[in-house]
C-alpha positions as CSV (number, residue, x, y, z in Angstrom):
1,X,0.0,0.0,0.0
2,X,2.8,2.4,0.9
3,X,4.5,1.6,-2.4
4,X,1.4,2.5,-4.4
5,X,1.1,5.8,-2.5
6,X,4.7,6.7,-3.5
7,X,4.1,6.2,-7.2
8,X,0.4,7.0,-7.6
9,X,0.8,10.7,-7.9
10,X,4.3,10.7,-9.5
11,X,2.9,12.4,-12.6
12,X,5.4,13.4,-15.2
13,X,4.5,15.7,-18.1
14,X,6.6,17.0,-21.0
15,X,7.6,20.6,-20.8
16,X,5.2,22.9,-22.6
17,X,6.7,25.6,-24.8
18,X,6.3,28.2,-21.9
19,X,8.4,31.4,-21.7
20,X,11.6,31.8,-23.7
21,X,14.6,30.5,-21.8
22,X,17.4,32.1,-23.9
23,X,16.9,35.7,-23.1
24,X,19.8,38.1,-23.5
25,X,20.5,38.0,-19.7
26,X,20.3,34.2,-19.5
27,X,22.8,33.9,-22.4
28,X,25.2,36.2,-20.5
29,X,24.7,34.2,-17.3
30,X,25.1,30.9,-19.1
31,X,28.3,32.1,-20.7
32,X,29.6,33.4,-17.4
33,X,28.8,30.2,-15.6
34,X,30.2,27.9,-18.3
35,X,33.5,29.8,-18.6
36,X,33.8,29.8,-14.8
37,X,33.1,26.0,-14.7
38,X,35.6,25.4,-17.5
39,X,38.3,27.2,-15.5
40,X,37.4,25.2,-12.4
41,X,37.7,21.9,-14.4
42,X,41.0,22.9,-16.0
43,X,42.7,24.2,-12.9
44,X,43.4,20.9,-11.0
45,X,45.1,19.4,-14.0
46,X,47.2,22.5,-14.6
47,X,48.1,22.9,-11.0
48,X,49.1,19.2,-10.7
49,X,51.5,19.6,-13.7
50,X,52.9,22.8,-12.4
51,X,53.5,21.6,-8.9
52,X,55.2,18.4,-10.1
53,X,57.4,20.4,-12.5
54,X,58.3,22.6,-9.6
55,X,59.7,19.5,-7.9
56,X,57.2,19.2,-5.0
57,X,56.1,15.7,-6.0
58,X,52.8,13.9,-5.2
59,X,52.7,15.2,-1.6
60,X,52.9,18.7,-2.9
61,X,50.0,18.0,-5.3
62,X,47.9,16.7,-2.4
63,X,48.6,19.8,-0.4
64,X,47.8,22.1,-3.4
65,X,44.5,20.4,-4.2
66,X,43.5,20.5,-0.5
67,X,44.4,24.2,-0.3
68,X,42.1,24.7,-3.3
69,X,39.1,22.8,-1.9
70,X,39.3,23.3,1.9
71,X,38.5,27.1,1.9
72,X,35.5,26.5,-0.4
73,X,34.0,24.1,2.1
74,X,34.9,26.3,5.1
75,X,33.7,29.6,3.7
76,X,30.7,28.9,1.5
77,X,28.3,29.6,4.4
78,X,29.8,33.0,4.9
79,X,29.7,33.5,1.1
80,X,26.0,32.9,1.3
81,X,25.5,35.6,3.9
82,X,27.6,38.1,1.9
83,X,25.7,37.3,-1.2
84,X,22.4,38.2,0.4
85,X,23.9,41.3,2.2
86,X,25.9,42.8,-0.7
87,X,24.1,41.4,-3.8
88,X,24.7,38.2,-5.6
89,X,25.9,39.7,-8.9
90,X,28.2,42.1,-7.2
91,X,29.8,39.4,-5.1
92,X,30.2,37.1,-8.1
93,X,32.0,39.9,-10.1
94,X,34.3,40.6,-7.1
95,X,35.0,36.8,-6.8
96,X,35.9,36.6,-10.5
97,X,38.2,39.6,-10.2
98,X,39.9,38.2,-7.0
99,X,40.4,34.8,-8.6
100,X,41.8,36.4,-11.8
101,X,44.3,38.4,-9.8
102,X,45.3,35.4,-7.5
103,X,45.7,33.0,-10.3
104,X,47.4,35.5,-12.6
105,X,50.0,36.1,-9.8
106,X,50.4,32.3,-9.4
107,X,51.0,32.0,-13.1
108,X,53.5,34.8,-13.0
109,X,55.4,33.1,-10.2
110,X,55.6,29.9,-12.2
111,X,56.8,31.8,-15.3
112,X,59.5,33.6,-13.3
113,X,60.9,30.4,-11.8
114,X,60.1,28.0,-9.0
115,X,57.8,29.5,-6.4
116,X,57.9,28.3,-2.8
117,X,55.3,25.8,-1.8
118,X,53.7,28.1,0.8
119,X,53.2,30.7,-1.9
120,X,51.4,28.2,-4.1
121,X,49.2,27.1,-1.2
122,X,48.3,30.6,-0.2
123,X,47.3,31.7,-3.7
124,X,45.3,28.5,-4.2
125,X,43.5,29.1,-0.9
126,X,42.6,32.6,-2.1
127,X,41.2,31.0,-5.3
128,X,39.2,28.5,-3.3
129,X,37.9,31.3,-1.1
130,X,36.8,33.2,-4.2
131,X,34.8,30.2,-5.4
132,X,33.1,30.1,-2.0
133,X,32.0,33.7,-2.6
134,X,30.9,32.9,-6.2
135,X,28.8,29.8,-5.7
136,X,25.8,31.1,-3.6
137,X,25.1,33.7,-6.2
138,X,24.4,31.0,-8.8
139,X,21.4,29.9,-6.9
140,X,20.3,33.5,-6.2
141,X,20.5,34.7,-9.8
142,X,19.0,31.8,-11.7
143,X,15.4,32.4,-10.6
144,X,15.7,36.1,-11.4
145,X,16.8,35.7,-15.0
146,X,14.5,32.8,-16.0
147,X,10.7,32.3,-15.6
148,X,11.3,28.5,-16.0
149,X,13.7,27.7,-13.2
150,X,13.8,23.9,-13.9
151,X,14.7,24.3,-17.6
152,X,17.4,26.9,-16.6
153,X,18.9,24.6,-13.9
154,X,18.8,21.6,-16.3
155,X,20.5,23.6,-19.0
156,X,23.2,24.8,-16.6
157,X,23.6,21.2,-15.4
158,X,24.2,20.1,-19.0
159,X,26.8,22.8,-19.4
160,X,28.5,21.7,-16.1
161,X,28.6,18.1,-17.3
162,X,30.2,19.1,-20.6
163,X,32.9,21.2,-18.9
164,X,33.8,18.4,-16.5
165,X,34.6,16.2,-19.5
166,X,36.2,18.9,-21.7
167,X,38.1,20.9,-19.1
168,X,40.7,18.3,-18.1
169,X,41.1,17.2,-21.7
170,X,41.6,20.7,-22.8
171,X,44.1,21.3,-20.0
172,X,46.0,18.1,-21.0
173,X,46.1,19.1,-24.7
174,X,47.4,22.6,-23.8
175,X,50.0,21.1,-21.5
176,X,51.3,19.0,-24.5
177,X,52.1,22.1,-26.5
178,X,52.9,24.7,-23.7
179,X,54.2,25.0,-20.2
180,X,52.1,24.5,-17.0
181,X,52.6,28.2,-16.2
182,X,51.1,29.2,-19.5
183,X,48.1,26.9,-19.0
184,X,47.5,28.4,-15.5
185,X,47.6,31.9,-17.0
186,X,45.2,31.0,-19.8
187,X,42.9,29.3,-17.3
188,X,42.9,32.5,-15.3
189,X,41.4,34.4,-18.2
190,X,38.2,32.3,-17.9
191,X,37.4,34.4,-14.7
192,X,37.8,37.6,-16.7
193,X,35.3,36.3,-19.3
194,X,32.9,35.3,-16.6
195,X,33.1,38.7,-14.8
196,X,32.6,40.6,-18.1
197,X,29.4,38.6,-18.9
198,X,28.1,39.2,-15.3
199,X,28.7,42.9,-15.6
200,X,26.5,43.0,-18.7
201,X,23.4,41.4,-17.0
202,X,20.7,44.0,-16.8
203,X,17.7,42.4,-15.1
204,X,19.5,41.6,-11.8
205,X,20.7,44.7,-9.8
206,X,24.2,44.8,-8.4
207,X,23.0,45.4,-4.8
208,X,20.8,43.2,-2.5
209,X,17.1,42.9,-3.1
210,X,14.2,42.3,-0.7
211,X,16.1,43.4,2.5
212,X,14.4,45.5,5.1
213,X,16.6,47.6,7.4
214,X,20.1,47.0,8.5
215,X,21.1,43.7,10.3
216,X,24.4,42.4,11.6
217,X,26.4,39.7,9.9
218,X,25.7,37.4,12.8
219,X,22.0,38.1,12.5
220,X,22.0,37.2,8.8
221,X,23.9,34.0,9.5
222,X,21.4,33.0,12.2
223,X,18.4,33.9,10.0
224,X,19.8,31.7,7.2
225,X,20.2,28.8,9.6
226,X,16.6,29.4,10.9
227,X,15.2,29.4,7.3
228,X,17.2,26.2,6.5
229,X,16.2,24.4,9.7
230,X,12.5,25.4,9.4
231,X,12.1,23.3,6.2
232,X,11.9,19.7,7.1
233,X,12.2,18.5,3.5
234,X,15.4,20.5,3.0
235,X,17.4,19.5,6.1
236,X,16.1,15.9,5.8
237,X,17.6,15.6,2.3
238,X,20.9,17.0,3.5
239,X,21.1,14.6,6.5
240,X,20.4,11.6,4.1
241,X,23.0,12.9,1.7
242,X,25.6,13.3,4.4
243,X,25.2,9.6,5.1
244,X,25.3,8.8,1.4
245,X,28.4,10.9,0.8
246,X,30.1,9.2,3.8
247,X,29.4,5.6,2.9
248,X,28.5,5.8,-0.8
249,X,30.0,8.6,-3.0
250,X,33.2,9.2,-0.9
251,X,34.4,5.5,-1.0
252,X,33.4,5.1,-4.6
253,X,35.4,8.1,-5.7
254,X,38.5,6.9,-3.9
255,X,38.3,3.2,-4.5
256,X,36.5,3.2,-7.8
257,X,38.9,5.6,-9.4
258,X,42.0,3.9,-8.0
259,X,40.9,0.5,-9.1
260,X,40.1,1.7,-12.6
261,X,43.5,3.2,-13.0
262,X,45.5,0.3,-11.5
263,X,43.4,-2.6,-12.9
264,X,42.3,-1.2,-16.3
265,X,44.7,1.6,-17.1
266,X,44.6,5.4,-17.5
267,X,43.0,5.2,-20.9
268,X,40.0,3.2,-19.6
269,X,39.7,5.5,-16.7
270,X,39.4,8.4,-19.2
271,X,36.8,6.5,-21.2
272,X,34.8,5.8,-18.1
273,X,34.9,9.4,-16.9
274,X,33.8,10.5,-20.3
275,X,30.9,8.1,-20.2
276,X,29.9,9.5,-16.8
277,X,30.0,13.0,-18.2
278,X,27.9,11.9,-21.2
279,X,25.3,10.3,-18.9
280,X,25.2,13.5,-16.9
281,X,24.5,15.5,-20.1
282,X,21.7,13.1,-21.0
283,X,20.2,13.3,-17.5
284,X,20.2,17.1,-17.7
285,X,18.4,16.9,-21.1
286,X,15.8,14.6,-19.7
287,X,15.3,17.0,-16.8
288,X,14.6,19.8,-19.3
289,X,11.7,17.8,-20.8
290,X,10.2,16.0,-17.8
291,X,8.4,17.9,-15.1
292,X,7.3,15.6,-12.2
293,X,4.5,16.9,-10.0
294,X,6.6,15.8,-7.0
295,X,10.2,16.5,-8.0
296,X,12.0,15.2,-4.9
297,X,10.0,12.0,-5.2
298,X,11.1,11.5,-8.8
299,X,14.6,12.5,-8.0
300,X,14.9,10.1,-5.1
301,X,13.7,7.2,-7.4
302,X,16.3,8.2,-10.0
303,X,19.1,7.7,-7.4
304,X,18.7,3.9,-7.9
305,X,20.5,4.5,-11.2
306,X,23.6,5.3,-9.2
307,X,23.9,1.7,-7.9
308,X,25.7,0.3,-11.1
309,X,28.6,2.6,-10.7
310,X,30.3,1.0,-7.6
311,X,29.0,-2.4,-8.4
312,X,30.5,-2.6,-11.9
313,X,34.0,-2.0,-10.4
314,X,33.5,-4.4,-7.5
315,X,32.4,-7.1,-9.9
316,X,35.4,-6.6,-12.3
317,X,33.2,-6.2,-15.3
318,X,34.7,-5.6,-18.7
319,X,35.7,-2.0,-19.4
320,X,32.9,-1.3,-21.9
321,X,30.3,-2.5,-19.4
322,X,31.8,-0.4,-16.6
323,X,31.7,2.7,-18.9
324,X,28.0,1.9,-19.6
325,X,27.2,1.6,-15.9
326,X,28.9,4.9,-15.2
327,X,26.9,6.5,-18.0
328,X,23.6,5.2,-16.5
329,X,24.7,6.5,-13.0
330,X,25.4,9.9,-14.5
331,X,21.8,10.1,-15.9
332,X,20.4,9.4,-12.4
333,X,22.5,11.8,-10.5
334,X,22.1,14.6,-13.0
335,X,18.3,14.2,-12.8
336,X,18.4,14.2,-9.0
337,X,20.5,17.4,-8.9
338,X,18.1,19.3,-11.2
339,X,15.1,18.2,-9.2
340,X,16.7,19.2,-5.9
341,X,18.0,22.5,-6.9
342,X,14.8,23.4,-8.7
343,X,12.9,22.7,-5.4
344,X,15.4,24.8,-3.4
345,X,15.3,27.8,-5.9
346,X,11.5,27.8,-6.2
347,X,10.5,27.2,-2.5
348,X,13.0,29.5,-0.7
349,X,12.4,33.3,-0.6
350,X,14.7,35.3,-2.7
351,X,16.1,37.4,0.1
352,X,17.5,34.4,2.0
353,X,18.2,32.1,-0.9
354,X,22.0,32.7,-1.0
355,X,22.3,31.7,2.7
356,X,20.0,28.7,2.5
357,X,21.8,27.4,-0.6
358,X,25.1,27.9,1.2
359,X,24.0,25.8,4.1
360,X,22.7,23.0,1.9
361,X,25.9,23.0,-0.2
362,X,28.1,22.9,2.9
363,X,26.1,20.1,4.4
364,X,26.1,18.1,1.1
365,X,29.9,18.4,0.9
366,X,31.1,18.0,4.4
367,X,31.1,14.2,4.7
368,X,32.4,13.4,1.3
369,X,36.1,14.0,2.1
370,X,35.7,12.0,5.3
371,X,34.4,9.1,3.2
372,X,37.2,9.5,0.7
373,X,39.9,9.6,3.4
374,X,38.6,6.7,5.3
375,X,38.0,4.4,2.3
376,X,41.7,3.6,1.8
377,X,42.5,2.4,5.3
378,X,39.2,0.5,5.5
379,X,39.9,-1.2,2.2
380,X,43.2,-2.5,3.7
381,X,41.2,-4.2,6.5
382,X,38.0,-5.5,4.7
383,X,38.9,-5.2,1.1
384,X,37.9,-2.8,-1.6
385,X,35.2,-5.0,-3.1
386,X,33.1,-5.3,0.1
387,X,33.3,-1.5,0.6
388,X,32.1,-0.9,-3.0
389,X,29.1,-3.3,-2.4
390,X,28.3,-1.2,0.7
391,X,28.6,2.0,-1.3
392,X,26.2,0.7,-4.0
393,X,23.7,-0.3,-1.4
394,X,23.8,3.2,0.1
395,X,22.0,4.6,-2.9
396,X,19.1,2.2,-2.3
397,X,19.2,3.2,1.4
398,X,19.2,6.9,0.5
399,X,16.3,6.4,-1.9
400,X,14.2,4.5,0.7
401,X,14.9,7.1,3.4
402,X,14.0,10.0,1.2
403,X,10.7,8.3,0.1
404,X,9.9,7.5,3.8
405,X,9.9,11.2,4.8
406,X,6.5,12.7,4.1
407,X,7.9,16.2,3.7
408,X,10.3,15.0,1.0
409,X,8.0,12.8,-1.0
410,X,5.1,15.2,-0.7
411,X,6.8,18.4,-1.8
412,X,5.0,19.6,-4.9
413,X,6.5,21.4,-7.9
414,X,6.2,25.2,-7.9
415,X,6.1,27.1,-11.2
416,X,8.4,30.1,-10.9
């Protein structure tokens, strides 16, 4: 009986023509977002090559990548507060300018010789902090420049999936014909292009909107937490995803990627990652067309498609089958991401959206590095295969938990 209740009202309809998506401002925002994502996707490859060439080895690469990611996770909540206080577009332009300067200086140091490791880490930390200021604005601006939020988010998701595939490949191609310092410098220009496009947007003011009176930074931080906590469907999703990131996505990233490289080779790993990206593109395209009456319910069911990813590696399937499984998993996860972010951006008031999005982003990310770090030592004790079986089962557990929460499965789509 409960199962029939879950699926009875899971109505899916094809998108009607509706309002035009590709307005001038959406084209500018799409270009800004895509170029920024392309830079983000190229940077780890360029930095890895530069740090190794500078003589700091694998440990230096680890420190560098951690310096890039850690400030983002630590500061994104504060970025959400600043986005609502100062204006999302203004903060995104400032972020692009800061990242352009920081990365340009880093490229100059590499061009002039061998920078000290601490200099590399400080500049990468500044770039990561800039990304933490940029990200909350994405959620705040999207509903303002599009009257069809789901189509806009799905389109941006397709763009993100394409850049994840193209960015590392482009960086690798450039490294084959030029120095790592040149690639770092060229990558920095993507932030200039992003900032220029954001400056040309006309329908979103530079300053904050919907704010009444002056409030302190701490009061804004508390208000964002209160808005986040007051929505059972939102914090419930984040709690479930913390569990899934810890025992599912985190171990799969560490063990799955490692086993693919060691057991099948780097070329197969590249093929599998390309298939994952292609699946994500397809999932985004499906999300453009399908409009479930209960988006989180449909998204939770789509998470089942993630199961083949860890299981295919654990079962030592042939490389083409693993690639196919990763592609299927990409479809499911992309569809879930669109359904979730559409729900957030259509149900949360505009004046607190940056802060609420920052809380959900921080909560979604915080347990993944824990799962990634713990996977290696645990695999030495129980084996990589059993851990990947557990990781695959976690997608089923997450789906069941989400569907068991009335506030999640009963959240209706809002046209906005």
